[in-house]
N, C-alpha and C positions, 0 to 999 in steps of 0.2 A: 369505525371511521366513516365508512360509506353511508351508514345510517345517519350519522351526524351531519354529513354533507348534504344528504337529501332533505333532512329536517331543516337545515339552514336555508336551502333553496325554497322550501315551502313557505317559510317564514318571510323571506325576502319578497315573494310573490304576494303574500297576504298583507305585508307591511312594507310597501315601496320606500317609505322614508326611513326605514330602520337599518342601521349598519350592523352586521353580524360577523363576529370574528371567531374562528375555530382555532384553538391552540391546545396544549397539554401533550403528555408523553404519548398518548394513542395517536394523536395527530402527527407528532414528530416521526413516529415509526412509519406511518402511512406516507409522509413526505419523503422519507428515505427511499421507499419503493417507487413512488411517482417520479422522483428525480432520476432514478436509474432507468426506468422505462423511457423517459424522455430523452435520455442520452442514447439509448438504443435506436430510437426513432430519428434522431437528428445527427448524432456524431458518427455513428457507424457508417451510414451512407456516404458522408463526406470523407470519411477515412478510406473507404473503398475507392471512391472517385480519385482522391489524391494519390493513392498507390497505383492505380491503373494508368493515370496520366504519367506519373514518374516512370513506370515500367515501359510505357510506350516510347518515351523519350530516351531512356537508357538503353533498351534492347533494340530498338528500331526494327522490330520484327513483329508482325501481327500474330503469327503462330506462337512465338515464344511468349507474348503477352497473354494471349488467350489460354495457353497451357498453364501458365502461372496462376492466372485467375481461377482456373478449374481446381488446381492443387490447393489454393487457399480456401475456396468454398468447401471442398470436400474435407479438408482438415478441420475446419470450424464445425461443420455439420456432424462429422464423426465424433469429435470431442463432446459436443453437446448432447449427441445421442447416447454415447457411453455414459455420460454424467446421468442422464435419465435412467439408464439400465442399472446403474449403481446406486440409484436413489438419492443423488446429490441434488438438493433443492437450489433454485436461483434465489439470489439475495443481492442487495446493492453492490458489494464488491465483485461478485462473480459475473456481473453484467459486462465488466471490462475484459472478461476472458476472450471473447471473439476478436477484439482489437489486438490484444497481445499475440494471440495465435496467428492472426493475419500478418503481423510484422515478422514473426519468426519464420513463417512459411516463405515469405518474400526472400529472407536471407538464404535459405537452402536453394530455392529455385535460381536466384540470380547467380550464385556461384557456378552452378552446373551449366546454366544457359550461356553465361558469358564465355566460358571456355569452349562450349560447343560451338557458339557462333564464330569465335576466333578461328577454331580449327576448320569449320565448314567454309569460311571465306577462302581459306588456302586450298582445301582439297576438293570441295564440292561433293563430298561423300558423307551423307548424313550418318550412316552406321559407323564408319570410321571415326568421325568427329565426336559422336556421342560415346563411343567406346573409350576414346582418349580422355574425354571429359570426365567420365565415371572413374577411369584409372587414376586420374590426378585428384579428383575431388571426393571420392567415396570415403576415404579415411577422415579427412578434415570435417566433412559434413556429418559423418557418424559421431565423431568426437564432440563436435559442437552441439549436436542434438542430445547426446548423452549428457554432457555437462550441463546444458540448459535444463534438461529434465531434472537432474540432480539439484539444480539451483531452485527450481520451483518446488520440488518435492521437500526442500528444506523449510518451506512454509508450513508444513505439517506441524512444526515446533510451535507455531503461533497458538495462543490461548483463545483466539477468536475463531470459532468454527467457520464463518464465511470466508476468512482468508485461507484457511486450510483447504476449503472447497476451491477457491480460486486457484491455488497452487496445483491441486490435483487435476482440474479441468484443463488447465494450460499444459501441464506435463503430458496428458493424454493427447492433446492437440499437437505438441511437438513431436511426439512419437509417430503419430499418424502422418504428419508433414514429412518426416524423414522417409517412411516407407513409400509414400506417394511420390516423393522427389526422386527416388532411386528406382521406381518401378513404372508407375503411370507416366510420369513426365518423359522419360526416355522413349517409352513406346509411343506416345502421342507425337513427339517430335520427329520420330522416324517415319511416321505415317502421314503426317500433315505436310503440305507444300511449305517449304522454307524459302522466303526471299529476304535477304538481309540487305540493309542499306549500307551506304558507304560508311566506313568506320571514321568516327571522329579522331581527332589528333590526341586521343587520350594517352596513347603510348608515349608520344613525345613529351606531353606535359608531365607524365609520371617519371619519365627518365630524368628530366630536369629536376624534379623534386627529389628523386633518389640522390643525384649528385649533390644537391644542397644539403641533404641530411648527412651524407658521408663526409663532405668537406667541412661542415660546421658541427660535427659530432661532439666535440669537446664543449663548445658553447651551448649546444642543445642540452646536454647533460646537466650542465650548471643551471641553465634557465629552468628546465623542467624540475630539478631538485628544489630550486628556490620557490617556484610556483607551488609545488606540492607541500613544501614545509609551510609556506605562507597560508595556504587554504586550510591545511589540516589543523593549523594552530587555532583556527576559528570554530573548530567542532565543539569545544566546550561552550561556546556562546549559544548553542542551541539549548532551548529549555523544553523539557517534555511537557507538553500542554495541549489542551483541546478545549474548544467551546462549541458544543454540538449544534446549538442554534445557528451558529455562524458557518456551519458546514453548507448552509444554503444561502445563496446571495439574494439580494432584495427582489429579484425577478420571480422568485417562488412565493406563492401566496402564504404558505405556512410561516415563513420568515416575517412577512409584513404583519400578519395577524399577531404573531407572538411579540414582535416588537411593540406593537400597540397595546397589547394586553399587559405587557411588563411595565410600560410607562404609565398606564392608567388604571390598571386593576391589580393583577397578581402575577407571579412567575410560575414557571413550569418546573423549576429545580427544587427537589424536596430532600430533606433529611428526616428520616423517622426513627424514633426510639421506642423501644419496649422497656419500660423502667420497672423492675421488680420491687414489690414491697416486702417480700419476705415470707408471707404466709396468707392463707385464704382470708379475705376481707380486710387485709392490712392497708388497703389503699385509703381507708377512711382515717388512718392514724394522723393526728395533727402534725407530728414531726415529719412524716413522709410527705404530706401536702406542702409543708413549708420548704422542704428541700426541692420538691417539684417546682414550686413557684420560683425559687431562687434560680433554678436552671433556666426556666423560661424567661425570667428577667434579664439573665446574663445574655441569652440569645438576642432579646430585643434591643440590647445595647450595641450589638454588632452591626458594622456597615453591611449593606446589601441584604439584610434580613427584612422581608416584607411582612411576614405574619408568623405567629406561633400559635398553633391550635393545641391547647393543653387543658386537662380536666379541672385544674384549680380555678380557671376563669368561670366555669360553670358553678363550682362550689361557692365561690364568692358572690355570684349573682343570686344563687338560691338563698344564701344567708341574708342577703339584702332584701330579697322579696319576702322572706319570712319575718322580717322586722319592719314591716310597713314601707318598704322601699326607701328607708333612710340611708343616705350616703355613707354615714359613719359606720354602718354594718357591712359595707362592701369589703369584707375581709373573710379569711378562712375561719371556719368554726373551731373552737378550742377543744371540743370533746369528740372522741371517736364515735360514740353512740349517736351523737347529734349529726355528725357528718354522714354516717351510714343511713340514718333516717331520711336525710336530705336526698341522698342518692335513690333510695327506695321510692320516696314520693315523686321524684322526678321521672323515674322510669315508669311509674304507674300512670302518670299524667300524659305520657307520650301517646300519640295516635296508634291505633291498632297496627300491629306488625313491626313497629319501630322499637329499638332498644339502644343501649349504650355500648353494644359490642364492638362498635367502631372505635371506641375509645378505652374500654376496659375489657379484660378477659372474663371468662365465665365465672370463675371462683373469686374474682376481684382481688387477685394477688399481684396485678400489674396493670399499668396504664400506658397508653400510646400518646406520644407527643410528636407532632408534625411541624417542621420548621420549613417555611416557604421562602425561597431566595430569589434574587434577581437573576437574570442571565449572566453567568459567570464562567470562568475557565475551570478546567479540572484541578489545576493547581490551587486556585482560590477555594474551591469546594473542599478539597482535602485538607487544605490549611485550616479552614474554619472548623471542620470536624475534629481535627487534631487538637485545636485550641479548646474545643468542648471537652475532649478527653482529658486534657490536662487540668481543666477547671473541675471536672467531676472527681478526679483523683485527689484534689486539694480540698473539696467542699462537700462531697457526698460520701456516705458510708459505702464500703466495698460491695455490699450486696445490692446496692441500687445502681451501680454503674453498669453501663452497656454501651456497645458500639452503635453508631448510626447506620442505617441501612435504607436503600432505595435503589431504583434503577439508575438514578443520577450518580449515586456513590459507586455502584457497580461499574458503570462505564468509566468513571473517573479512574478506577484502578486498572482497568483493561490495557490502556496505553502503556503504562509502566511495566505491567506483567508481560506484555507482548514484546516490548524492547528486550527484556531479559531473555525470554524464551527464543526470540529470533536471533539473538547473539549466539546462543548455543547452537541453533540450527544452522546459521551461516558458518560457524566454525566447523561443524561436522561436514557440511557441504564442501567446504574449502579443502578439508583433509581428503575427502573422497575425490574431488576434482584434481587435486595435486597428484594423488596416486594414479589416477587414470591417465593424466598427461605424462607422467614420468614413465609409465609402462608403454604408452602408445608412441611417445616420441623417443623412447629407448635412450634416455639421457636424464640422469638426475639433475645435472646442472642446468640444462635447458628447461626441464620441468619446474624447477624452483625459480628460475628467471621469469618464467611465464606468470607466475603468481603476482609479480610486481604490477604489470599493467592490468591484472585482474582485480586487484585490491585497491589500487590507488584511485581509480575513477570514482567509486562510491565515497571514499573519504574526501576527495576534492569536492564532490557535489555537495556533501553535507557541510563542509567548511564554508562553501559559497552560500549555502542556505542559511548558515549561521550569521553571515554578514548581511544578507538581504532581508531575511525574515526572523530568524532566531527562535522559531517554535517548531518542534517536531511532534506531530500528533499520531493518532492511531493509524491514519492512511500511510504515513511515511515510515511507520515502524517496520514495514515488510519490504521496503524498497531495496535494501541491501541484499536480502536473500533472493528477491526477484531479479535484480539486475546482475547478480553474480554469474548466473548461467548465460545471460544475454551478452555481456561483454567478453566472455571467453571466446565468443565466436570469432572476433577480429584477431585475438591473439593466436588462436589455434591455426587459422588459415594462413596468417603471415609466417608463423614458425614452420608450418608444414612445407611451404614453398622454400623457405630459407634452408631447412634441413635437406630437402630434396636437392637443392643446388650444391650443398656441401657434400652430400653423400654420393649422389649419382654422378655429378659433374666435377667433383673435387675442387670446388671453387674456393677462393679465399673468402674471408667474412665480408669484406666490402663488396665484392662481386656477387655473393649470395644475397646481400641486401638489395643490390640492383635487380637481381633475378626476381626476388620476392615482390618488389614494387612493381616490376613490369608485368608480372603474371597475375597478381592478386590485388595490387594497390587500387585499381579502379573499382573492382568488385566490392572491396572493403569500404571505399568512399561511398559508393552507390547504396550499399545495404545500410550503412550508418545513417545516411540522409533519409532513406525510407523509414528507418526505425524512429529517427528523431521526429520526422514529420508525423508519423503515426501517433506518437505519444504526445506531440504538441497539440494534435486535434483533441486528444483526450483532455488536455489541460484547459481547453476552452469550456469545459463543462460548467454548469452553474452549481454543481454538486462538488464540494470541496474534497470529498473522499476520492473522486476520480480525478479532478483537476490537479490537486497537489501531488498525487502519485504520478500522474502523467508528466508534470513539469520537472520533478526531481529525476525521474527516470530519463527524460530527454537530455537533461544537463549531464547525467552520468554517462550516457552513451556518447555524448560530445567529448567529454573528457576521456572516454575510453579510446575514441579515434585519435585524439591528441597523444595519448600515451603510446599507442601502437605505431603511430607515424613518426613522432618526435622524440620518444624516450626509449622504446624497445630497440630499434635499430642501433642507435649509438651505444646502448648498453651491451648489445650483442657483440658489436665490434670491439668494445673496450675489454670485455671479459674473455672473448674467444680469440681476439687478435694475439694475445700473449701466448696462446697455446696452440697456434695453427698447426705446427708440426705434429704434435701429438694427435690433434683432431683429424689430420690426414691419415695417420695410421689407423685410428679408430674407424674412420669412414671407410677405409679400404677393407677392413675386416667385417664391416656391417653389411647387411643385405640391403638392396635397394628398398626405399620406402614405398 
């Protein structure tokens, strides 16, 4: 691709009035790489700037902001370095790994630092404040890191190696973020001077919100259930589809060149067939040639077919040439020997070094047919290939039938297979996360309840996507597995504080909800806003692989916050309020969390 670009530049210099367009599968592969590199140069710096500004506003402490940035940088550098040691190459999907690691590192740091700053405001003792922060947050931070790692590791079920690499790199980054958050961060915060600004009226606002949730719990359960059912009902509206040329918007040169070439010359989507004749030399059989011509004629009658390259066109032209170029002889020869002689004559007349091996195999037992198509979606491509298969079964002998192949066909199948494999991966991850939470929270009931706000957000996001867009492609096929680990963060932190209030303080369910909102509500709000902001930056990409994934992930995290603030607390009060007496006995027997 670089050679083609350099050649085009030389031609432009030599011919100032000439317009040169570069297209094709090689150019598209290069465009994927260039679009990813452009995102690294433009989006990631904006991402860092947005996160740093938000941290400064949220934490109101220079030292806390500085330490968080250090943890973020070291988490990303460690993950990318480990990827290099393990031989994981960079590809378009993996370029979003630093952005995802950044957002996850922010979540860990913010929870520890907000508790630390709250305690420090009261005691002015950094060591005591950090000790209390780690005591309160170590378990939930560990759990969220573990479940997030499991979520990203589930991407190994993907059939696309770049998405497996993305999951592994982010998983390593999350693990490093955890270790840095509970080791380097506390050490630096106790060594650096800490000056905290006046606390916002966050506590007052969160207390009012908690009272609203408690008093309106019945209506909130009904509202959220109705919203969930409404959005989930639109999930079937999504169609598994992709159009790879449209992965790039019109600001990218490859997209403009390809659009021009498709409108004026030819397309880059191909379906290639190797059609057996049955025996050596049998491609000269008149019946085989007639069947081959029939298939080519059928394809030429289909919409969006630009060109069909087939041996029978050459045979008809040779037959015409050998009969004085009379148009009446522009037809297939009726005799096998005559057709074989035409082929031999044609091959002998080709310039030195050229032959027909791009159209026929060495022993002349099969021919190659290439169908060139307009830019189309994967569904349209698979549909026309399936129609061709149906036509072959009805009109060609069994020995001549064969499936179409090409990079276009291969990528068309990847999205569908990726969805199936990721469903399996997500199911396995969900089971593992459920077991982890049941063991860690020491409650089967609470562990199972936690799965509701963990599953609902992705379902709601894809339902909304079905209303707004209606197409799910390769980029979105990994979102469920990717966000499963992320949305668990909110749920685990809320439940951790809720259960601490129930078990340590023997609070009623409504009081435990108040305690959870007061102690972790603002941190959940802040981390969710940071995560959404991060993925929204990713959604600004001119590269659909990143922009689509970023937008759906941002929507999913927004719904996760709604589920954890508006659905989980009323659900806990509904299910636990009926058995408070039993819970009190259980809490008395339980060890403190």
